[in-house]
C-alpha positions, 0 to 999 in steps of 0.5 A: 384365719386359716393357720398351718400348724407345722408339727401340730400333732406334738405335745404343744400342738395337742395342748393349744389346738382345742383353743386355737380352733375356736377362733381359726380354721386349722390344718396340721402338717405332721407325720402323725394325725392331730388329736382333734379328728375335726382338724384338717391333716396333711401327712408329711415331714417338715423336711419334705418339700412336696408335703410342705408345698401341699400343706401351704396351699390356701393358708394365711399364716403358720405356727411352727411347733415342730421339735425333737430331742428337747433339752433344758438350758443347764446341761451340755449332755448330747449324743449323735442322735440329739445333734442330728435331730436338732440341727435337721429340724431346728435349722435345716427344716426351718430354713426350708419351710420358711423359704417355701412359705414366702415363695407361696405368699405365706409371709406371716407366722409364729415360731415356737422357740424356747427359754432353753436358748438361754443358760437357765442358771440366771436369777433374772431374765430382763428384756429379751434383747439383753439376754445372750443366746448362751444355752449349753444344750444342743437343743437350746443352741439350735433353737437360737439358730432358728431365731436367727433364721427367722430374723434372716427371712424377716430382713431379706424376704419381708416376713413377719414372724413372732418367736415365742420363747416358751417354758414348761408347757403343761396340761391343766392338771399337771400345771395345778399339781406342779404349782401346788408342790413346786420343786427344782429339777435335779440340775438345780433349775426351776421351771415355772409351769405354763398352763395350756390355756395361758400358752394357747392365749399367747399363740392367739395373741401372737397370731392376731398381732401379725401384720405385713411389715417385716420383723422378727421379735422374740417374746418370753412366754413363761408362767411367772405371773409376778415377774419374779424371774422374767420381765414379761412386759414385751409380751404384754406390749406386743401380744397383750399377754400375761399368765392368768392361770394362777387364778385357778389356784386355791388361796 
């Protein structure tokens, strides 16, 4: 399958590209080139209609990875730059991209959302549909609005979009180090680190699960293999995913 990675040169894109390219043909739309030199590249902004149209030619599905000014789900701290960046990219650019994608006949894709759409002070996160989108951060707020935009395009434009609420994406070495010495952040929150291969497998599972029936579904993708704080049953049911990287840890 030919996949368009929107914002594929960013942090998450760099982590998952080596795994995705083993199974799919990739093209990246970004301002900066991808880390993998053999991946096709269209230089441009996710807010530029002509760059989007060019990048969509000949692709089968998309993976939205674009983000700016990321924040956790515990703080209301924000400034003018964070407000403008998050609304521009997470709402306006996403709406524009989805409109142009369905216009080009590309009606299947994966949306990268975040566990930061929720207030992260909870002890447990049950089924995705039961936990409110109540983030105190402008990043989490606009990522949640992005989920509503995806649902709008599923309902009114017949798109099939799966949203991955990822948390704590880490390269392998950082994942192992953090699991060996787990610590809470300064705000008291704890992030389960998500190994790069586990995360890539979630994207691969989501891409493989895309079909032709209109829907939008949000799915927790968290490195909580025991399900202590997160109900991961939907990920297992819809995309065949559970974290596996804990098996790399020494007993």
